[in-house]
C-alpha positions, -999 to 999 in steps of 0.1 A, spaced: 262 374 -192 293 385 -172 308 359 -150 315 364 -113 348 355 -97 353 317 -94 377 291 -80 376 262 -105 392 231 -88 402 205 -115 407 171 -100 428 151 -125 445 183 -134 476 166 -147 457 141 -167 450 137 -205 416 154 -205 428 184 -186 459 189 -208 442 181 -241 408 198 -237 400 216 -205 430 239 -200 432 248 -237 394 256 -236 398 278 -206 427 296 -223 406 303 -254 378 317 -233 403 338 -214 416 350 -247 381 360 -257 378 380 -224 350 357 -211 367 350 -178 367 376 -150 400 389 -137 393 371 -104 388 337 -119 413 311 -107 421 275 -118 434 252 -91 446 219 -105 448 189 -83 470 158 -88 490 132 -70 524 144 -82 544 162 -55 550 192 -77 555 229 -70 533 254 -88 562 262 -111 568 225 -120 531 221 -128 531 252 -150 561 237 -168 540 205 -174 511 227 -187 535 244 -211 547 210 -223 514 192 -226 485 217 -229 501 244 -250 506 222 -281 468 215 -282 461 252 -289 459 262 -326 488 283 -336 465 310 -349 449 313 -315 481 313 -294 496 346 -281 525 343 -258 515 374 -237 480 361 -232 493 326 -225 516 340 -197 486 359 -183 464 328 -184 491 307 -167 491 333 -139 455 321 -130 468 285 -125 477 271 -91 485 235 -81 477 213 -51 492 178 -45 465 157 -30 455 121 -24 418 121 -33 412 92 -9 429 107 21 406 132 39 436 148 58 453 158 25 424 181 16 436 207 41 461 218 14 432 225 -9 413 243 19 442 267 23 442 275 -14 404 283 -16 392 318 -9 367 321 20 345 347 3 310 331 0 303 353 -31 330 334 -51 316 305 -72 333 272 -64 334 246 -92 348 211 -86 355 194 -119 360 156 -114 380 145 -144 387 112 -125 375 76 -126 338 74 -114 350 52 -85 364 84 -70 333 106 -74 317 97 -40 350 98 -21 359 132 -34 324 147 -28 324 133 8 358 146 15 349 181 1 319 181 24 339 169 54 364 198 51 336 224 45 343 231 8 310 219 -5 288 250 1 255 263 -14 275 283 -39 294 252 -51 290 231 -83 303 197 -92 310 185 -128 310 148 -135 328 134 -165 317 102 -181 315 73 -178 286 78 -155 282 41 -145 285 8 -163 249 -1 -159 217 11 -142 227 0 -107 261 18 -108 245 49 -124 219 50 -95 247 46 -70 267 75 -84 236 97 -84 228 88 -48 263 92 -35 269 126 -52 234 136 -44 240 132 -7 265 161 -9 252 183 -38 217 191 -48 205 183 -83 208 219 -93 245 218 -84 254 187 -104 266 191 -140 268 157 -158 288 166 -189 283 152 -224 305 172 -248 284 164 -278 257 186 -264 281 215 -265 287 213 -302 274 243 -323 254 221 -346 235 204 -318 223 238 -305 215 248 -340 193 217 -342 173 232 -313 172 266 -331 162 249 -364 133 231 -347 120 256 -323 131 289 -338 114 284 -372 79 274 -383 91 257 -415 98 222 -403 74 218 -374 44 207 -395 66 181 -412 84 169 -381 62 138 -376 54 103 -388 32 115 -417 61 130 -435 93 115 -422 105 81 -435 134 75 -411 161 91 -390 198 80 -391 223 91 -364 259 82 -371 291 89 -351 320 73 -370 357 75 -361 387 67 -382 409 63 -351 412 31 -331 414 29 -294 448 46 -291 460 47 -255 425 41 -240 427 3 -242 425 -2 -204 392 18 -203 378 8 -237 381 -29 -233 359 -28 -202 334 -4 -218 330 -9 -255 311 12 -281 277 7 -265 287 22 -231 313 47 -245 292 63 -273 256 50 -277 243 52 -241 252 89 -239 261 107 -272 238 89 -296 208 88 -273 212 125 -264 211 133 -301 180 111 -306 163 130 -278 169 164 -294 157 152 -327 125 136 -313 116 157 -283 83 177 -282 86 215 -282 94 226 -246 73 253 -230 105 275 -227 143 272 -232 148 268 -194 169 238 -183 142 217 -168 117 224 -195 141 211 -221 152 182 -200 116 172 -192 110 167 -229 142 147 -234 132 124 -206 99 117 -222 116 105 -253 139 82 -234 108 68 -215 90 63 -248 117 42 -265 103 8 -273 117 -19 -251 131 -47 -272 124 -84 -265 153 -109 -267 141 -119 -303 140 -82 -313 174 -76 -298 189 -104 -319 173 -89 -350 177 -52 -344 211 -48 -327 244 -54 -345 277 -55 -327 311 -57 -345 348 -55 -339 374 -42 -363 400 -64 -378 431 -53 -397 426 -31 -428 436 3 -443 426 37 -431 436 67 -453 457 42 -473 478 31 -443 476 -4 -429 463 -6 -393 460 -36 -369 429 -53 -358 414 -45 -323 428 -77 -308 463 -68 -320 463 -33 -306 489 -26 -278 477 -40 -245 447 -58 -261 433 -92 -250 438 -115 -280 404 -131 -272 385 -99 -265 348 -98 -272 345 -60 -267 325 -44 -295 340 -15 -314 309 -10 -336 272 -9 -328 242 -4 -351 206 -6 -340 170 2 -349 150 20 -323 114 31 -322 96 57 -302 61 48 -291 44 83 -293 18 97 -317 44 119 -334 69 91 -341 50 58 -341 63 36 -370 93 58 -378 125 38 -375 155 55 -358 188 39 -369 218 46 -346 253 37 -355 288 42 -341 322 26 -347 359 29 -346 383 24 -376 355 34 -400 359 47 -435 356 83 -425 354 106 -394 318 116 -394 291 127 -370 257 135 -385 220 133 -382 200 125 -413 162 131 -414 148 116 -445 113 126 -457 89 104 -475 87 101 -513 64 122 -534 30 105 -534 27 105 -572 57 112 -595 47 132 -626 81 136 -642 102 110 -660 123 88 -637 156 106 -633 189 88 -636 194 68 -604 157 73 -595 140 98 -572 158 106 -540 139 114 -509 143 150 -496 167 148 -466 179 172 -439 215 165 -429 228 180 -397 266 176 -397 284 177 -363 319 169 -376 342 173 -393 326 204 -408 296 217 -389 267 227 -410 232 219 -424 223 205 -458 189 201 -474 187 176 -503 161 184 -529 151 174 -565 156 201 -591 154 204 -629 187 202 -648 193 231 -672 184 225 -709 155 210 -729 131 187 -712 121 181 -676 150 161 -663 154 161 -625 185 154 -604 193 158 -566 208 191 -555 218 204 -521 211 236 -503 240 240 -478 247 261 -448 283 260 -437 286 276 -403 323 286 -409 315 304 -441 282 319 -430 292 334 -397 329 341 -403 336 338 -366 359 313 -348 341 283 -337 338 276 -300 348 241 -290 322 221 -271 343 222 -239 347 260 -241 309 264 -242 301 238 -215 327 252 -191 312 287 -195 277 272 -188 290 256 -157 305 289 -145 272 306 -153 251 279 -137 232 270 -169 221 234 -167 203 230 -201 231 211 -218 238 188 -189 220 155 -181 197 153 -152 198 122 -129 165 108 -142 177 112 -178 208 93 -170 189 65 -154 163 63 -182 191 59 -207 206 31 -188 172 14 -183 169 12 -221 205 1 -228 209 -24 -200 188 -52 -217 212 -51 -247 242 -55 -223 226 -85 -206 216 -101 -239 252 -99 -251 265 -113 -218 244 -144 -225 255 -148 -261 283 -171 -270 291 -155 -304 319 -130 -309 312 -96 -323 310 -96 -361 344 -88 -377 347 -59 -401 377 -45 -420 392 -14 -406 385 14 -431 350 1 -440 316 12 -428 312 -17 -405 298 -52 -408 276 -60 -437 250 -70 -411 245 -33 -405 234 -27 -441 211 -57 -438 196 -42 -407 185 -10 -424 178 -29 -456 150 -49 -441 130 -16 -440 139 -10 -477 164 17 -467 201 24 -470 227 42 -449 233 76 -464 267 69 -478 253 38 -495 224 58 -510 243 88 -524 235 92 -561 261 87 -588 265 120 -604 
């Protein structure tokens, strides 16, 4: 689908996200000839820079984030020609006149306002855009996370932004939904008949969803210490992945049809009592250890850290979905920093064979599993039992693997590249609706309140490990193991 001309206004245009992700993503889509000649990028910041000074900053800070194989100086120069800059104080309505002067008055031109700013500025920016006449019926607004700290603040953001823009104009971004593998999960489930008869409680033992990071908090301490792993990762990324795994087949691939089914999953999540929260939710905080053979400090000794911080850097929990399809199937969600590996995957484990007729293989029978890998290498893996060559019927686990890079032989599109194109096209399928956001917070908020009442610190775990031993005990109560603990010894 060809894009029409656009003015993309990037608030926070000199910030880390813009330089590290957004501007490189737009360059790569320009390089692929996805952007129309009349598409413009207007970056907004507080620095009193000229356009030339800002382009110098883009050369210094954004260009290094483009893979050398994808960089071409002629195309980069052409791309930078799309960029303009406006110095603006987001809280001062009078300063928006400089932006008004930069915008083209043609009503056919799509206007996108990307708010890569703290959420505290969302309402102020939207109100000021409306006051100076820039928020038109052909405008769209993109909201970066965090979208609230709790249910009340999420509702406030929805209400304040909703007074200026209609729901169909609001794009709440979750970059995990732009990953190739997440969309292939949709294709796997709803483009094939093979798995649908098995995608239910009668055949599935459990589902594990893991997002693990080797990195610590880096330069995000000011934000992270007030958020923690539950707000930063689980309330959005992990719950969105759970929704896609567990949703019913939508009536079509339209945005609201898909989002209606995701909302049903969120509303079907079993609410946990205080006793169940104590048993089924684990929070941890990394201490010093070794990652990739290098010593790293504990969270409380990171630069700028509070030495008595109780912020969690690890969360593991057991969730259940009260529907006919999923009743009794445990969903184990886990995320953490300073883990043993960088990993994002969904593991769907099927039940054991009802009656084994072959001799017990070395290491025992292993349940068939479907592994959907999101990072570091995107792909699908199906784990089966097969006969080993030679005399006798000896079985061992084998894997059928689909590596997207090897199969399709095409450059992978970064999540932000895809999501930015969807914003420009007006496609809302991969963006959260307001009722989805609020339903996710409704389920997460009791966990936050329970932790606020607790006196115990998060459970310590060594950097470079897979988190606290309590996380293994959590899944072990169901007679199960996390996938890395259950891998066979070959």
